[in-house]
C-alpha positions as CSV (number, residue, x, y, z in Angstrom):
1,M,26.8,19.0,-6.7
2,I,25.8,15.6,-5.5
3,D,28.5,13.5,-3.8
4,V,27.9,10.3,-5.6
5,N,29.7,8.4,-2.9
6,D,27.1,9.3,-0.2
7,P,25.7,5.9,0.7
8,R,22.3,7.5,1.4
9,L,21.9,7.8,-2.3
10,R,21.7,4.0,-2.5
11,L,18.1,4.3,-1.3
12,F,17.2,6.0,-4.6
13,S,19.7,4.3,-6.9
14,T,20.5,0.6,-6.0
15,F,17.8,-0.5,-3.5
16,C,14.6,-2.1,-5.0
17,D,11.4,-2.0,-3.0
18,R,12.1,-5.4,-1.5
19,E,15.6,-4.4,-0.4
20,L,14.3,-1.3,1.2
21,K,12.6,-3.7,3.8
22,D,15.5,-6.1,4.1
23,P,17.2,-5.9,7.5
24,H,20.5,-7.3,6.2
25,Q,20.7,-4.7,3.4
26,L,19.8,-1.9,5.8
27,V,22.4,-2.9,8.4
28,G,25.0,-2.7,5.6
29,L,23.6,0.7,4.7
30,A,23.8,2.0,8.3
31,R,27.5,0.9,8.5
32,A,28.3,2.5,5.2
33,I,26.7,5.8,6.4
34,D,28.7,5.6,9.6
35,S,31.9,5.1,7.7
36,F,31.1,7.9,5.3
37,E,30.3,10.3,8.2
38,D,33.2,9.0,10.4
39,T,30.7,8.2,13.1
40,T,29.5,5.0,14.9
41,R,25.8,4.5,15.7
42,D,23.5,1.6,16.1
43,P,23.6,-0.5,12.9
44,E,20.1,-1.8,13.6
45,R,18.5,1.7,13.6
46,F,17.1,1.2,10.1
47,S,15.5,-2.2,10.9
48,Q,12.0,-0.9,10.3
49,G,12.9,-0.3,6.7
50,F,12.2,2.5,4.2
51,F,9.9,3.3,1.4
52,I,10.2,5.9,-1.4
53,A,7.4,8.5,-2.0
54,E,7.4,9.8,-5.5
55,S,5.9,13.3,-6.2
56,Q,5.1,16.1,-3.9
57,N,1.5,15.0,-3.3
58,V,2.5,11.5,-2.2
59,A,5.2,12.9,0.1
60,E,2.8,15.4,1.7
61,R,0.3,12.7,2.4
62,A,2.9,10.4,3.9
63,L,4.1,13.3,6.1
64,A,0.6,14.1,7.1
65,S,0.0,10.5,8.2
66,G,3.0,10.7,10.6
67,C,5.7,9.1,8.5
68,I,9.2,10.3,9.3
69,P,11.4,11.4,6.4
70,F,15.1,10.4,6.0
71,A,16.4,11.7,2.7
72,F,15.2,13.8,-0.2
73,L,16.2,13.6,-3.9
74,C,14.9,16.3,-6.3
75,E,15.5,17.3,-9.9
76,T,16.6,20.9,-10.1
77,R,13.6,21.9,-12.1
78,W,11.4,21.0,-9.1
79,W,13.7,22.3,-6.4
80,E,12.0,25.7,-5.9
81,P,8.4,24.4,-6.4
82,S,9.1,21.9,-3.7
83,S,10.5,24.4,-1.2
84,S,7.4,24.2,1.1
85,L,7.6,20.4,1.1
86,Q,11.3,20.6,2.0
87,E,10.6,22.9,4.9
88,A,7.8,20.6,6.2
89,L,10.1,17.6,5.9
90,K,13.0,19.3,7.8
91,A,10.5,20.5,10.5
92,V,9.9,16.8,11.2
93,N,13.5,15.7,10.8
94,P,16.1,18.5,11.0
95,D,18.8,16.0,10.0
96,L,17.1,15.3,6.6
97,V,19.7,15.2,3.9
98,S,18.7,16.8,0.5
99,F,20.1,16.0,-2.9
100,P,19.5,18.3,-5.9
101,I,20.1,16.5,-9.2
102,N,20.1,17.6,-12.9
103,H,17.8,15.8,-15.2
104,D,20.7,14.5,-17.3
105,D,22.2,12.9,-14.2
106,L,18.9,11.3,-13.0
107,Q,18.9,8.2,-15.2
108,P,22.6,7.2,-14.7
109,L,22.1,7.5,-10.9
110,T,18.7,6.0,-10.4
111,G,17.9,4.1,-13.5
112,L,14.8,6.2,-14.0
113,Q,14.1,8.0,-17.2
114,E,11.6,10.3,-15.6
115,T,10.2,11.0,-12.2
116,R,6.9,12.7,-11.4
117,G,8.3,15.0,-8.8
118,P,10.8,14.8,-5.9
119,L,11.6,11.4,-4.3
120,T,11.5,11.2,-0.5
121,A,12.8,8.3,1.5
122,F,10.7,7.7,4.6
123,F,11.0,5.3,7.4
124,R,8.3,2.6,7.1
125,P,5.5,3.2,9.7
126,E,4.2,0.7,12.2
127,L,1.1,-0.9,10.9
128,P,-2.1,-1.6,12.9
129,S,-2.8,-5.2,13.8
130,V,-5.4,-7.2,11.9
131,D,-7.5,-7.4,15.1
132,D,-7.4,-3.6,15.5
133,L,-8.5,-3.1,11.9
134,L,-11.4,-5.6,12.3
135,H,-12.5,-4.0,15.5
136,H,-12.9,-0.5,14.2
137,A,-14.1,-1.2,10.6
138,R,-17.6,-1.4,9.3
139,R,-16.5,-1.7,5.6
140,L,-13.3,-3.5,4.6
141,L,-11.6,-4.4,1.4
142,I,-9.5,-7.6,1.3
143,L,-7.0,-8.1,-1.5
144,E,-6.2,-11.8,-2.1
145,D,-2.8,-12.2,-3.8
146,V,-3.3,-9.0,-6.0
147,T,0.3,-8.5,-7.2
148,N,-0.1,-5.8,-9.9
149,G,1.0,-2.5,-8.4
150,T,-1.3,-0.4,-10.6
151,N,-4.4,-2.4,-9.5
152,V,-3.4,-2.3,-5.8
153,G,-2.9,1.5,-6.0
154,A,-6.2,2.0,-7.7
155,L,-8.0,-0.2,-5.2
156,F,-6.6,1.8,-2.3
157,R,-7.7,5.0,-3.9
158,S,-11.2,3.6,-4.4
159,A,-11.3,2.3,-0.8
160,A,-10.3,5.7,0.6
161,A,-12.8,7.5,-1.7
162,L,-15.8,5.2,-1.2
163,G,-16.0,4.8,2.5
164,A,-13.9,1.8,3.4
165,D,-12.5,1.8,6.8
166,G,-9.4,-0.2,6.0
167,V,-7.7,-2.7,3.6
168,L,-6.4,-6.1,4.5
169,L,-3.8,-7.9,2.2
170,T,-2.9,-11.6,2.0
171,P,0.8,-12.4,2.4
172,R,1.4,-12.6,-1.4
173,A,-0.3,-9.3,-2.3
174,C,1.8,-6.4,-3.5
175,D,3.4,-4.0,-0.9
176,P,1.2,-0.9,-0.6
177,L,4.3,1.2,0.2
178,S,6.1,0.3,-3.0
179,R,6.8,3.4,-5.1
180,R,4.3,2.5,-7.9
181,V,1.4,1.6,-5.6
182,A,1.8,4.7,-3.5
183,R,2.0,6.9,-6.7
184,V,-1.0,5.3,-8.4
185,S,-3.0,5.6,-5.2
186,M,-2.3,9.3,-5.1
187,G,-1.1,8.8,-1.6
188,S,-4.3,7.1,-0.5
189,V,-2.2,4.3,1.1
190,F,-1.4,6.9,3.8
191,Q,-5.0,7.9,4.3
192,I,-6.6,4.6,5.0
193,P,-5.5,2.0,7.6
194,W,-4.2,-1.3,6.2
195,A,-2.6,-4.5,7.6
196,R,-1.1,-7.7,6.3
197,I,-2.8,-11.0,7.1
198,P,-0.2,-13.3,8.5
199,A,0.7,-16.4,6.5
200,P,-1.0,-19.6,7.8
201,E,1.4,-21.9,9.7
202,D,0.3,-24.7,7.4
203,P,0.8,-23.5,3.8
204,R,-2.0,-25.7,2.7
205,S,-4.5,-23.8,4.9
206,N,-6.7,-21.2,3.4
207,W,-6.1,-17.8,4.9
208,L,-9.8,-17.0,5.3
209,A,-10.4,-20.2,7.2
210,V,-7.6,-19.3,9.6
211,L,-8.9,-15.8,10.0
212,Q,-12.5,-16.9,10.6
213,D,-12.4,-16.8,14.4
214,Q,-11.1,-13.2,14.4
215,L,-13.8,-12.2,11.9
216,D,-16.5,-13.9,13.9
217,A,-15.3,-12.2,17.1
218,E,-16.0,-8.9,15.4
219,A,-19.2,-10.0,13.7
220,M,-17.6,-9.2,10.3
221,T,-19.4,-10.7,7.3
222,T,-17.3,-11.6,4.3
223,C,-18.4,-11.3,0.7
224,A,-16.2,-12.8,-2.1
225,L,-16.5,-11.3,-5.6
226,A,-16.7,-14.3,-7.9
227,L,-18.7,-15.8,-10.7
228,T,-20.4,-19.0,-9.4
229,D,-23.9,-20.5,-9.7
230,Q,-24.6,-19.3,-6.2
231,S,-23.4,-15.7,-6.7
232,I,-25.9,-13.1,-5.7
233,S,-26.0,-9.6,-7.3
234,I,-23.8,-7.0,-5.7
235,E,-26.9,-4.9,-5.6
236,D,-28.6,-7.3,-3.3
237,P,-30.1,-5.3,-0.4
238,R,-28.8,-7.8,2.2
239,L,-25.3,-6.7,1.5
240,K,-26.1,-3.0,1.8
241,E,-27.8,-3.7,5.2
242,T,-25.0,-5.8,6.6
243,P,-23.5,-3.8,9.6
244,K,-19.9,-5.0,9.1
245,L,-18.9,-6.2,5.7
246,A,-15.5,-7.3,4.2
247,L,-15.4,-7.4,0.4
248,I,-12.8,-9.9,-1.0
249,V,-11.3,-9.4,-4.5
250,G,-8.7,-11.6,-6.2
251,T,-6.0,-11.5,-8.7
252,E,-6.5,-11.0,-12.4
253,G,-6.9,-14.2,-14.4
254,T,-7.3,-16.9,-11.8
255,G,-9.5,-14.9,-9.5
256,L,-10.1,-16.0,-5.9
257,Q,-9.0,-19.3,-4.5
258,K,-11.7,-22.0,-4.5
259,E,-11.4,-22.3,-0.7
260,T,-11.8,-18.6,-0.2
261,I,-15.1,-18.7,-2.1
262,Q,-16.3,-21.7,-0.1
263,N,-15.4,-20.0,3.2
264,A,-17.0,-16.6,2.5
265,H,-20.4,-15.9,4.0
266,W,-21.6,-14.5,0.7
267,V,-20.5,-14.7,-3.0
268,A,-21.5,-11.8,-5.2
269,K,-21.1,-10.8,-8.8
270,I,-21.6,-7.6,-10.8
271,P,-24.4,-7.9,-13.3
272,M,-23.1,-7.2,-16.8
273,T,-24.4,-7.2,-20.4
274,S,-23.0,-7.6,-23.9
275,G,-21.5,-11.0,-23.1
276,I,-18.9,-9.6,-20.8
277,D,-18.4,-11.7,-17.7
278,S,-15.6,-9.9,-15.8
279,L,-14.0,-6.6,-15.2
280,N,-10.5,-5.4,-14.2
281,V,-10.1,-6.1,-10.4
282,A,-9.7,-2.4,-9.6
283,T,-12.9,-1.5,-11.5
284,A,-14.8,-4.4,-9.9
285,G,-13.6,-3.4,-6.4
286,A,-14.7,0.2,-6.9
287,I,-18.2,-0.8,-8.0
288,A,-18.6,-3.3,-5.1
289,L,-17.5,-0.6,-2.6
290,W,-20.0,1.9,-4.1
291,E,-22.9,-0.6,-4.1
292,T,-22.3,-1.8,-0.5
293,R,-21.4,1.5,1.1
294,L,-23.1,2.5,4.2
295,R,-25.8,5.0,3.1
296,A,-25.1,7.4,5.9
297,R,-21.7,8.1,4.1
298,A,-23.3,8.8,0.7
């Protein structure tokens, strides 16, 4: 039986994705755990935050990437099938706490009607710097303010599958470690390096203009996907031949910022027929990655 008073269950029941990164919330959690266990430890020990991996596949990929598990919640119907995962998690963290739960108790505790496998709470990993990602990448995908978790997850999956070396996200883009993004990506968020572009000091500044010196230092060419009179075809051979290329995609509806389009080296579009002028951002990103991939990786 689960002890519903165990504060570690709050990671699965009362903490949203944003709160799993909130230092103030996590200091409170650490103190609650210490009180529950009648121990006293560093209340700042959770300062790096947590994320929740849903399903065995996502948890296995998070573990393979070096993420450290903290707690495990699993419906009883998946308890035995997940035994190998539990062994692997405990091999990394012998202090891992595991909670088996009946399906009928899942919704009252977590608010979820269904899960797609066990839920594992991991410590958030340290991310590479933007400079490090730019230095080692030949093909990048940049997500400007893409906030839909399904689209972000699909873009990560395409980036991993189609030869991108990393993903950069603007400050307002969706968190790749949110439960939905990680699940939709099939764990690809743990297979491909990514970093968050810092917010400009002046909120009126365009992030690409601020990032330009770093891009230039690494000879990284940018290509914005947008419909303009100057847009070239994504099939243009100059894009395929570019040694280091970053493709920029924007949010559904409004697309890329005007300043981003103006600051990009290239602006490209996907030729279409039947009077269709746009595609879902995840579909467009996948096509652009495929068309501009380095042929040695085909």
